[in-house]
N, C-alpha and C positions, 0 to 999 in steps of 0.2 A: 660409570657415573649414574647415580640416582637422581632423577629430576622429577618435577612435578608438572603435569599438564594442567592449564587453567583456561577458562572460558575466554576465548578470544573475542575481540570487538570486530564486528562486521558492520562497518559504517558508523558514521559520527554520532548518530541518534541512539544507538543500542546501548541499553543498560542491563539487560538480562537476556538470557537464553534458556531454553528447554531443551534437554537431551532427549531425543526421541528413541535412539537405539545406539547400542555398541556393536561394531562390527568385529572387534577384537576382544578376545576374553583374557581374564588373568592368567599368566603363565604362558601365552602364546606369542610368538614372534612376529614382528612386522617389518616391512621394508619402507624405504623412503617413497612417498607418494601413495602408500597403502590409506585407504579410508578407515580412521579409527572409530569415528561416531559421526552422527547426525545431529544437527542442531536446528530448532525452529526459533527463528528470530520474531520480532514485531513485524516483520515485513515478508520473510520468505524462509524457505528451508535450504540448508547448505550442509555439504559434507565436509569435515575436518580431515585433512591429510597429515600423515606423519611427515616431519621434516628431516628425519634421519633414520636408520635402521635402529631397531631396539626390541625390547621386551616390555609387554604390559604386565606390571606386577600387581596392581590393584586398582579396582573401580571404586572411586569416592561418592560417586553420585549416580543414583539409580535412573532407570529410564522413565520418562515422564516427570522428571523433577526440574524445577526452574532455579536457576542461580544466577547471581549478578556477574557480571563481565569482570574477569580476573579472580574469580573463585576457584579453588583447586578441584579438579574433577577426576584426576587419576594420577597414579604414581608409575613411572617408566624408568627402565635402566638400559644400560649399554650390553650387559650381559644377563644371563638368566639367573646367576648365583650371587650377584652382588648383595651385601647385607642391606636392609633398608632401616635407616634411623628416622623414624616418623617425628620425633621431638625436633630434629633439625631442619625439617622441610617446610615449616610455616604453613601448615595445612589449614588453620583456621582463619576465617576472615577473607577479605579481598586483597590480593596482592597489588603492590604499586605498579609492577612492570607488566603490562599486558602484551603478550607475544603477537607478532604479526604472522599468522599461520595461513599458508595458502589454501584456498577454498575453491570448491567448485559447486554448481547447483546440485541438488539431490539427483541420484541417478533416476529415481521414479517419481512421478507425480505425488505429492504428499497424500493425496487421497486414496492412493493405491498400496500403501504400506500396510501391511497386517501385523498385528500383535500375536504373541502366542496365545492359542486357544480361541482365536477368531476362525469362524469358518471361512473357506475359501470363497472368494468372490465378492465379499464385503468391502465396500469402499468408504473409508472414513478418514477425514482429515485428522492429524495427530491431536489437535484441540479438542476434537469431539471425542476421541478415544479417551483422552485423559479426563474429560468431564463426566463420560459414562462410567469410568471406573470410580470417580469420586461419589457419584449419585447411586452407583450399584445398579445401573442400567445395562442390559444385554442389547449391544448394538445391533445383533441379529434381527431385533424385533422392530427396528426403526427403519422407516422409508426414508431415503435421501431426497431432498428437494431440488438437487440440481439436474440438469438435462442427462448427465452421466450416471445419475442416482447416488452421487456421492453424499456421504452424511457429514453435515456440518455441526458446529456446536449448537447453533440455533435449533437445529433438527432434534437434538439430545434434549435440550431444555423444553422444547414443545412438547416431546414425547412425555417427558417426566411431568410436566404440569398437568397434562390430560389423562395419563394412565397410572403413573407411579405414585403421584401425591395423593394421600389419603386423609380424610377429616380425622382429627384425633381429640379434638375437645368438644364439650357439650354444645357451645354456641355453633360450631361447624356442622355438627350434626342436625341441629334445628334449622339452620339457614341453608344447608346444603352447600356452603362455600368450602373450599379446600384451603389447606394450609398454604401460606405464602412461601415460594421456592426461592431462594437466594443463591446465586452462583458468583463466584468471584470475577471481577473485571480484570482481564489478564490478556497477555499476547498483544496483537495489534489493536485491539478495541481498548485496551489500556492506554496505550501511546496516543490513539486518536483523542481519546477522552482528556488526557493531560495537555495535550497541545492545543485543543480547541477551547479548553477552559481557560487557559493561559491566554489564548488570542482574544477571546471576549472581554478578559480581565483587563489586559494590558494594551491592547491595540485599539486606538479610536477610529472605528470604521467610518468611512465616508462612501455613500453609495451614489451611483449614476445609473439610471434605467433608461433604455431605448428601446423603441419598438422599430425594427428594421425591415425592409423589404428584400426578401431572399430570392426574387424572381430571377434576376440575373445570374446570381450564383448557382441556382438550380439549373438553368439552361447550359451554363459552362460545364457544370458537373456531368450533365447529361451527354455532352459532346466530347469528352475526354477520351483518348485512346486507352486509358488505364482506369482502374477503380480508384475512386477517391470519395471520401465522405465529407459531409458538412463540417465536422469537426476539423478535418485535414485543412480544409479551405479557412476555417478560423484561425488554425494555428499558424498557417502562412501568412495571412493578413496581419495577426497579432504580433509576429516577429518583425514584419516591415514596419509597423507603426511604432513598436518598441525602439526601433533603430533611430525614431526621430525624437522620441520622449523617454530618454534614458532612465529618468526618474522612476517611472513606472517599473524598472527592473532592478531598483535598488532595494536594500533592506536596512532595517535598523537592528544592530546587534550591540548589547551592552548600551554604552553611551555614544556610540558612533554610526555614522551613516556609511555603509558598505556599498561601493559602487562595482556592482558585478560586470566584469568585462564580457561575459558570454550570455547569450539569451538561450536559457534552458527551460523549455516549458513542460510542466507536470500536466498529465492527463489523469483526472480523478475517473477511477472506473471501478465497476462492480466485478469482482474476481470469481463470484459464485458464492463465497463463503464469507468474503470481508471487503472492505474498501481498501484499495491499492492506488498509488499515485506514480506509475512509471513516468520516466522523463526522457524527452526527446531533447537531445544535447545540441548547442550550436545550431539552432534552427534557422538563424539569419542567413546561414550558408547553404541551406538545403533548398532543393525545387521542390514544388508541390508534389510530384510523383515521388520524390525520395522521402518527404514526410509521410506519405500514404503509405510506403513501404515499411518504414520504421515504426509507425503507429500499430500496423497489422502484426509485426514481429512481437512488439510488446504485448498486444492483446493476446496472441496465441500462448506466450509465455505465462501471463498472467493467469489464464484459464487452468493451467496444470501446476500453478504454484512454482514455477521454476525461474522466475525473475532473479536476477543476480544483484548484489548491492550495488553495483554501478549503474544498473538499470533504475535504481530508485532514489538516487543521490543528486544533490546540487540544483534541484529545481530553483529558478528566480521568480517564476510566477506560474499560477495554476489555471487551467482551464476546466470547468466543470459543466458537462453537457448532460442534462436529464430530460432532453426533449424526447428521448425514445420511450420513457415512461409515462408520456403524456403530460408532464409538468409544464405549465404556461409560463411562470416566473420563478426564477431560481434566485434566492437572497443567500449568497454564499459566505462562508466564514473563512478569513485569511488564514493560510497554513503558516505559522511562524517557522524561521524568520523572514519569509517572503513579506513584499510589500503589497502585493495586490492579487486578486483572484477574479476570474471572469465566468459568470454564469451564463449558460444558454438555455432556452426552453424549447418548446415544440414548435415547428413550423406549421402554422395553420392558414388555410384559405380563409380570407375574409374579405368583405366590401370595405373599400378605402375612399376617402375623397382625395382626388389629385390636385396639383396646384392650379389647373384651369377650372376647378369647380366641377369636373367630371367625375363619374363614379365608376370604379373599375374593381375587379376581383384580383387580389394579390396574394402571395405566399408571404405571410408575415412571422416575425419571430421576436420575442423580447430577450434583450441582453441585459445582463446587470453586472456592474463592476463594483467591487468592495475594494477600496484603497486605505492604506495607512495614512491617515491624517498628519501623522508626524512628519511623513515624508513629502506629502503633496498636498496642495490646497484643492479645494472643489473644482475651481475654474481650470487648473492644469489638468486634473483628471477628466474633466469634460471635454477639453480640447483634444486629449488624447482619444477619447471616445469617439469624437466627431470624425477624427482621421480614420480610426479602425472601421466606423460604420461606412464611411465613403468608400473605403477599399472594398469592403465586403458586398455593398450595394452595387457598385458598378466598377470601381477601380480594379478589381481583381482580374477581369478580363484583359485590362491594358498592362498591368504588371505580368500577368502570365505569358 
């Protein structure tokens, strides 16, 4: 039987995928579980496995090409000599039925995959290679900005802007200005742009800002028999506060309020080339040590681009900590369909006035909550934040 392989959907939010490379070529035989091709989604890189034995008859989508979910990508058959009737295979457009194909994370970090003609040792993420090809840039001339020397799409754009772009008109020759360089918004940046634009247009954001004393939390952190971060403590307290204020864990979808039974906290983090939000699931059931271990696992996978779809799905609220970058106050944007996001700034030593009018030096941090006003009123969000602040300022030691 001759059939068509289509671009599978990896996660509910995926709309398109980029084929990075084909592991099987036309005419070659493959077995069940063999990796047929690698796909870059808006969140991560994944390998698509064969669900049965067969032969690859024709590749329909070239490497580094982006196609929508359900689009035909290849023709396969059970035997090597079956006739192929292209007219009967519905190759054009998007098919209504999207197969559930088993997938596994890419075998190698995405930054270490080389394309034909690249010198050995060059580390470049797939999006960077694709952009370099479009701009006619030799990636061998680009210095990667990450700690591992990996080249990102931003590195390619920066190189092109400073070296490759040449003045071409009279005005630019006179003023010394270079031509404007335009690159398409795609991949994860495209999804981020769409969601956050939707968020600011459709969700009425309400904000609560609090300056909290982190002295107790830092003392507890120092005395723990295992390694935990301030973010881990915040996730721990956030899950406990959400158990008492369940509306903060709800979301608005279409014309309904969805009451999420689980508390799944997304952690906004910089992967080195893009923003990713891996998720700690069922946080209310985890100890502080378990939260710390799970966060570390997600961080390590994010660094090499090997987060699985399940690591990135079903967050009910997000925590965004930019304190490590010296940010004082974070004003975050809700990631739909979630109903809230909590921002954390840098912990700074400062002089404060205590309740007895004495002066002391304390480790202070700004917290900022953005809540969906369709779900909650300001007073409800404020009471939730009071409970969270109480826990992280002093109650965490009692809970722990």
